[in-house]
C-alpha positions as CSV (number, residue, x, y, z in Angstrom):
1,L,33.3,-17.6,17.2
2,L,30.1,-16.8,15.4
3,A,27.8,-19.6,14.4
4,P,27.9,-20.2,10.6
5,L,25.5,-18.1,8.6
6,I,23.1,-20.0,6.3
7,L,22.6,-18.6,2.8
8,Y,19.6,-19.7,0.8
9,G,20.2,-19.8,-2.9
10,A,22.2,-21.7,-5.5
11,V,25.4,-21.1,-7.5
12,P,26.4,-19.9,-10.0
13,N,24.2,-16.9,-9.3
14,K,25.5,-13.3,-9.3
15,N,23.5,-12.2,-6.3
16,V,24.5,-15.3,-4.2
17,F,28.1,-14.6,-5.2
18,K,28.0,-11.1,-3.7
19,A,27.7,-12.6,-0.2
20,L,30.1,-15.4,-0.7
21,I,32.9,-13.2,-2.1
22,A,32.4,-10.7,0.7
23,A,32.7,-13.6,3.1
24,E,36.0,-14.7,1.5
25,Y,37.5,-11.2,1.9
26,S,36.1,-10.9,5.5
27,G,37.0,-14.3,6.9
28,V,33.4,-15.0,7.6
29,E,32.0,-18.6,7.3
30,I,28.8,-18.9,5.2
31,E,27.1,-22.2,4.7
32,L,25.2,-22.5,1.4
33,V,21.9,-24.4,2.1
34,K,22.0,-27.9,0.6
35,D,19.4,-29.1,-1.9
36,F,17.9,-25.7,-2.6
37,E,15.3,-26.0,-5.3
38,W,14.1,-22.8,-7.0
39,G,10.3,-22.6,-7.1
40,V,10.0,-25.1,-4.3
41,T,12.3,-24.2,-1.4
42,N,11.6,-20.5,-1.7
43,K,7.8,-21.1,-1.7
44,T,7.6,-22.9,1.6
45,P,6.0,-21.2,4.6
46,E,9.3,-21.3,6.4
47,F,11.1,-19.5,3.6
48,L,8.3,-16.9,3.2
49,K,8.6,-16.0,6.9
50,M,12.2,-15.0,6.1
51,N,11.3,-13.2,2.9
52,P,7.6,-12.7,2.1
53,I,8.4,-12.0,-1.5
54,G,10.0,-15.4,-2.0
55,K,13.1,-14.1,-3.7
56,I,16.7,-15.2,-3.1
57,P,19.2,-14.9,-1.7
58,V,18.3,-14.8,2.0
59,L,20.8,-15.0,4.8
60,E,19.8,-16.7,8.0
61,T,21.7,-15.2,11.0
62,P,21.5,-15.8,14.8
63,D,19.6,-12.5,15.0
64,G,17.1,-13.1,12.2
65,P,17.1,-13.2,8.4
66,V,18.4,-10.6,5.9
67,F,17.2,-10.5,2.3
68,E,18.3,-8.4,-0.8
69,S,21.7,-9.3,-2.1
70,N,23.4,-5.9,-1.5
71,A,22.1,-5.7,2.1
72,I,23.4,-9.3,2.7
73,A,26.8,-8.3,1.4
74,R,26.9,-5.2,3.6
75,Y,25.9,-7.3,6.6
76,V,28.7,-9.8,5.9
77,A,31.3,-7.1,5.4
78,R,30.4,-5.4,8.7
79,L,31.0,-8.6,10.7
80,K,34.7,-7.9,10.4
81,E,35.7,-4.8,12.5
82,G,37.6,-2.3,10.4
83,N,37.0,-4.2,7.2
84,P,38.9,-2.7,4.3
85,L,35.9,-3.6,2.1
86,L,34.1,-0.7,3.7
87,G,36.8,1.9,3.1
88,S,39.2,3.7,5.5
89,S,37.3,6.9,6.0
90,L,33.8,8.3,5.9
91,I,34.2,9.8,2.4
92,E,35.5,6.4,1.1
93,Y,32.5,4.7,2.6
94,G,30.2,7.3,0.9
95,H,31.9,6.6,-2.4
96,I,31.5,2.8,-1.9
97,E,27.8,3.3,-1.3
98,Q,27.7,5.6,-4.4
99,W,29.1,3.0,-6.7
100,I,26.9,0.2,-5.2
101,D,23.9,2.3,-6.1
102,F,25.3,3.1,-9.5
103,S,26.0,-0.6,-10.2
104,S,22.5,-1.6,-9.2
105,L,20.5,1.3,-10.8
106,E,22.5,2.0,-13.9
107,V,24.3,-1.3,-14.8
108,D,22.3,-4.2,-13.4
109,S,18.9,-2.9,-14.1
110,N,19.6,-2.3,-17.8
111,I,21.3,-5.7,-18.1
112,L,18.2,-7.4,-16.7
113,R,15.8,-5.5,-18.9
114,W,17.9,-6.7,-21.9
115,F,18.4,-10.2,-20.5
116,Y,14.9,-11.3,-19.5
117,P,13.2,-11.0,-22.9
118,R,16.2,-12.5,-24.8
119,F,16.0,-15.6,-22.7
120,G,12.2,-16.0,-22.8
121,Y,11.3,-14.8,-19.3
122,A,9.5,-11.7,-20.4
123,S,7.8,-10.5,-23.6
124,F,10.2,-9.0,-26.2
125,V,9.5,-5.3,-27.0
126,P,12.1,-3.8,-29.3
127,Q,11.8,-0.3,-27.9
128,V,12.3,-1.6,-24.3
129,E,15.5,-3.4,-25.4
130,E,16.7,-0.4,-27.2
131,A,16.2,1.8,-24.2
132,A,17.9,-0.8,-22.0
133,I,21.0,-1.0,-24.3
134,A,21.2,2.8,-24.5
135,G,21.0,3.1,-20.7
136,L,23.7,0.4,-20.3
137,K,26.0,2.1,-22.8
138,R,25.4,5.4,-21.0
139,A,26.4,3.8,-17.7
140,L,29.4,2.0,-19.1
141,T,30.6,5.2,-20.8
142,A,30.6,7.0,-17.5
143,L,32.3,4.0,-15.7
144,N,34.9,3.7,-18.5
145,S,35.8,7.4,-18.1
146,Y,36.1,7.0,-14.4
147,L,38.3,3.9,-14.5
148,A,40.7,5.4,-17.0
149,S,43.1,6.3,-14.2
150,K,41.9,3.8,-11.5
151,T,42.4,0.1,-10.8
152,Y,39.5,-0.1,-8.3
153,L,36.4,2.0,-7.8
154,V,37.4,3.4,-4.4
155,G,40.9,3.7,-3.0
156,H,43.7,1.3,-3.8
157,C,42.2,-2.1,-2.9
158,V,39.1,-4.1,-3.5
159,T,36.0,-2.8,-1.7
160,L,32.4,-3.9,-1.5
161,A,31.7,-1.7,-4.4
162,D,34.0,-3.7,-6.6
163,I,32.5,-7.0,-5.5
164,I,28.9,-5.9,-6.3
165,M,29.9,-4.2,-9.6
166,T,31.9,-7.3,-10.7
167,C,29.0,-9.6,-9.9
168,N,26.6,-7.5,-11.9
169,L,29.0,-7.2,-14.8
170,Y,29.6,-11.0,-14.6
171,M,26.0,-11.7,-15.7
172,G,26.3,-9.3,-18.6
173,F,29.7,-10.6,-19.8
174,S,28.6,-14.2,-19.5
175,H,25.3,-13.9,-21.5
176,L,25.0,-10.6,-23.4
177,L,28.1,-8.4,-23.7
178,T,30.1,-9.7,-26.6
179,K,33.7,-8.5,-27.3
180,S,32.4,-6.2,-30.1
181,F,30.1,-4.6,-27.5
182,T,32.6,-4.2,-24.7
183,E,35.6,-3.1,-26.7
184,E,34.1,0.4,-26.8
185,F,34.8,0.4,-23.0
186,P,38.4,-0.8,-22.7
187,H,38.9,0.4,-19.1
188,V,35.7,-1.5,-18.0
189,E,37.1,-4.6,-19.8
190,R,40.4,-4.3,-18.0
191,Y,38.7,-3.7,-14.7
192,F,36.4,-6.7,-15.1
193,W,39.1,-9.1,-16.0
194,T,41.3,-7.8,-13.2
195,M,38.5,-8.4,-10.7
196,V,37.5,-11.9,-11.8
197,N,41.1,-13.0,-11.5
198,Q,41.4,-11.9,-7.9
199,P,42.0,-15.1,-5.9
200,N,38.9,-14.6,-3.6
201,V,36.7,-14.0,-6.7
202,A,38.2,-16.6,-9.0
203,K,37.8,-19.2,-6.2
204,L,34.0,-18.8,-6.6
205,F,33.6,-17.8,-10.2
206,G,36.0,-20.4,-11.7
207,E,36.8,-19.7,-15.3
208,V,34.9,-16.8,-16.8
209,K,34.2,-16.8,-20.5
210,Q,32.8,-13.8,-22.3
211,T,29.8,-14.7,-24.5
212,E,30.4,-14.8,-28.2
213,S,26.9,-13.8,-29.3
214,V,23.7,-12.3,-28.1
215,P,20.9,-15.0,-28.0
216,P,18.3,-14.6,-30.7
217,I,14.9,-13.2,-30.0
218,P,12.6,-16.0,-28.8
219,S,10.0,-16.9,-31.3
220,A,7.3,-17.3,-28.6
221,S,5.8,-14.1,-27.4
222,V,4.6,-15.6,-24.1
223,P,7.2,-15.6,-21.4
224,A,8.6,-19.0,-20.4
225,Q,7.4,-20.4,-17.2
226,P,10.2,-20.0,-14.6
227,K,9.3,-23.1,-12.7
228,E,10.1,-25.4,-15.6
229,A,13.0,-23.3,-16.8
230,E,14.7,-23.3,-13.5
231,K,14.8,-27.0,-12.8
232,P,18.3,-27.9,-11.5
233,K,20.5,-29.6,-14.0
234,E,22.1,-32.9,-13.3
235,K,25.7,-32.5,-12.2
236,S,27.0,-35.6,-14.0
237,G,27.8,-35.8,-17.7
238,P,29.1,-33.1,-20.1
239,K,27.9,-29.5,-19.7
240,N,25.2,-28.3,-22.0
241,E,26.7,-25.2,-23.6
242,S,23.5,-24.0,-25.3
243,S,22.5,-20.4,-25.5
244,K,20.0,-21.0,-22.7
245,P,21.5,-19.7,-19.4
246,K,22.0,-21.9,-16.4
247,A,19.3,-21.7,-13.8
248,E,21.3,-19.4,-11.6
249,V,20.6,-16.2,-13.6
250,L,16.9,-16.4,-13.0
251,E,17.2,-16.3,-9.3
252,Q,17.5,-12.6,-9.0
253,D,16.5,-10.1,-6.3
254,E,14.2,-8.7,-8.9
255,A,12.0,-11.4,-10.5
256,P,10.8,-10.7,-14.0
257,K,7.5,-8.9,-14.2
258,P,5.0,-9.2,-17.1
259,K,5.6,-6.5,-19.7
260,A,2.7,-4.2,-20.4
261,K,1.3,-4.2,-23.9
262,N,3.5,-1.9,-26.0
263,P,1.3,1.1,-27.0
264,L,3.2,1.4,-30.3
265,D,1.8,-2.0,-31.3
266,L,-1.7,-0.5,-31.1
267,L,-0.9,2.2,-33.8
268,P,-2.2,1.6,-37.4
269,P,0.4,0.0,-39.7
270,S,2.8,2.3,-41.4
271,T,4.1,2.3,-44.9
272,M,7.6,3.3,-43.7
273,I,10.0,0.4,-43.2
274,L,12.8,1.7,-40.9
275,D,15.2,-1.1,-41.9
276,E,15.0,0.0,-45.5
277,W,15.8,3.6,-44.6
278,K,18.7,2.5,-42.3
279,R,20.2,0.5,-45.2
280,L,19.9,3.4,-47.5
281,Y,21.5,5.7,-45.0
282,S,24.4,3.4,-44.2
283,N,25.1,2.3,-47.8
284,T,25.0,5.8,-49.5
285,K,28.6,7.0,-49.8
286,T,28.3,9.6,-52.6
287,N,25.6,12.0,-53.7
288,F,24.0,11.8,-50.3
289,R,21.4,14.5,-50.9
290,E,20.1,13.0,-54.1
291,V,20.1,9.4,-52.8
292,A,19.7,9.1,-49.0
293,I,17.9,12.3,-48.2
294,K,15.6,12.2,-51.2
295,G,15.0,8.5,-50.3
296,F,14.1,9.5,-46.7
297,W,11.4,11.9,-47.8
298,E,10.0,9.3,-50.3
299,M,9.8,6.7,-47.5
300,Y,8.7,9.1,-44.7
301,D,5.1,8.4,-43.5
302,P,3.8,11.5,-41.6
303,E,0.8,9.6,-40.4
304,G,2.8,6.8,-38.8
305,Y,5.9,8.7,-37.6
306,S,6.9,12.2,-36.4
307,L,10.1,14.2,-36.5
308,W,11.3,16.2,-33.6
309,F,14.1,18.7,-33.0
310,C,15.7,18.7,-29.6
311,D,17.9,21.4,-28.1
312,Y,19.9,20.9,-24.9
313,K,18.7,23.4,-22.3
314,Y,22.0,23.9,-20.5
315,N,24.5,24.6,-23.2
316,D,26.4,27.1,-21.0
317,E,27.6,24.1,-18.9
318,N,29.1,22.4,-22.0
319,T,32.6,24.0,-21.8
320,V,34.7,20.8,-22.0
321,S,34.5,18.8,-25.2
322,F,34.8,15.3,-23.9
323,V,32.2,15.9,-21.2
324,T,29.8,17.2,-23.8
325,L,30.4,14.2,-26.0
326,N,29.7,11.9,-23.1
327,K,26.4,13.6,-22.6
328,V,25.5,13.1,-26.2
329,G,26.6,9.5,-26.2
330,G,24.8,8.7,-23.0
331,F,21.5,10.1,-24.2
332,L,21.5,8.8,-27.5
333,Q,27.0,10.5,-25.8
334,Q,36.1,27.3,-23.6
335,A,33.0,28.4,-25.3
336,P,29.8,26.5,-24.6
337,Y,29.2,23.6,-27.0
338,K,25.6,23.5,-28.3
339,V,23.9,20.1,-28.3
340,K,21.1,19.6,-30.9
341,G,19.4,16.6,-32.2
342,L,16.8,15.2,-34.6
343,W,14.7,12.2,-33.7
344,L,12.2,10.1,-35.6
345,F,9.5,8.6,-33.4
346,R,6.7,6.1,-34.1
347,G,3.4,7.8,-33.9
348,P,2.3,11.5,-33.9
349,E,3.8,12.3,-30.5
350,I,6.8,11.3,-28.5
351,P,5.8,7.9,-26.9
352,Q,5.1,8.3,-23.2
353,F,7.2,5.3,-22.1
354,I,10.3,7.0,-23.6
355,M,9.5,10.2,-21.7
356,D,9.1,8.1,-18.5
357,E,12.1,5.8,-18.9
358,C,14.8,8.2,-20.3
359,Y,15.2,11.0,-17.7
360,D,17.6,12.8,-20.1
361,M,14.5,13.8,-22.1
362,E,13.8,16.6,-19.6
363,L,17.2,18.2,-20.3
364,Y,16.1,19.1,-23.8
365,E,13.6,21.3,-25.5
366,W,11.5,19.3,-27.9
367,T,9.9,20.8,-31.0
368,K,7.9,18.9,-33.5
369,V,9.0,19.3,-37.1
370,D,6.4,21.0,-39.4
371,I,7.2,19.2,-42.7
372,S,5.0,21.8,-44.5
373,D,7.7,24.4,-43.6
374,E,10.5,24.2,-46.2
375,N,13.0,25.8,-43.8
376,Q,12.4,23.1,-41.2
377,K,12.6,20.4,-43.8
378,E,16.0,21.8,-44.9
379,R,17.1,21.8,-41.3
380,V,16.2,18.1,-41.1
381,N,18.2,17.5,-44.3
382,Q,21.3,19.3,-42.9
383,M,21.1,17.3,-39.7
384,I,20.8,13.9,-41.5
385,E,23.7,14.9,-43.7
386,D,25.9,16.1,-40.8
387,Q,26.4,19.4,-42.7
388,E,29.3,21.5,-41.6
389,P,29.2,24.3,-40.7
390,F,25.7,23.8,-39.2
391,E,23.7,27.0,-38.7
392,G,26.8,29.1,-39.1
393,E,28.9,27.2,-36.5
394,A,31.6,24.5,-36.6
395,L,30.5,20.9,-36.0
396,L,32.4,19.3,-33.2
397,D,30.9,15.8,-33.6
398,A,27.8,14.1,-34.9
399,K,26.3,10.8,-33.9
400,C,23.7,8.6,-35.6
401,F,21.7,6.2,-33.5
402,K,20.0,3.8,-36.0
């Protein structure tokens, strides 16, 4: 028999859960270190020898420590020879690794970018949150489509990919993803609730409740100090069900990093108030040209904002309607479908952080609107109005991201 493995961390914590659930499925004994105190235990010289970054979880093994939660979960799964968690063939193993990466890079990373500022552990920047939510919706749209005909991510039983995906979704469902948000992804919902009710998962998660609201934006602009925020709560007495998350969710592989000053905050004030335009757009039901579009040009501030046309570079690939719609929905979602867009950006140019963070940008040709050109202004009007036909062609679908 192998000596028990020692896991440094505390529960509930999505990253600690990955190892513990993998151990349940694999018949591996893991001992969770007692009296772990975030900000204290993980700052000791002994801990920093195991993980010089000081993050959790860390698994202490007879052969040395392992850190990073996905790596720990893989290590635990491989302790069982022929473990079904790792698939039954090389291609299944490849697909498991594929979904582990997808879960980490597309799902978890965007949940964390949304989570940290909302709970006061990083500065709140509206554009960063918008990009995070858009990225998360893009990921969940793809996952939802994939799960439409599947119960599990790979094969016909739970694999390591399901464990890691479920743990990452657990944090989102518990703190950010309300029913109104997730109902757009019914197959993801079904998958998540199927997984959290698996006996080996439910044993550790306990009862899982979906959050009823997204926490309000903190009034303080300075991130909260993690050391104070992460003090362990007393186990006796009634639970505090405030919007502040339990200490577990702060103990991530990736600790929050200070946000750089938003370059858009450095721009001169603008006379255009976007919320006023959004309300006008949403509430105008008749005479759209004379009310909403005329109102847009009256509000538009060419010094503070800029309009840009975008045209998808690879329209010859868009031969299937639902795939094309997914592309549009993700970015923003037998003849080629043409994808075109109109974007309003703060400032005279497209902000660099959007170019850097949204890799879909490079798939489009971007052309700045010359508002002195009446033909271009009319094209803007038609795109805002969802005019059909548009430029002589039928309109398959139109999406507004406001």
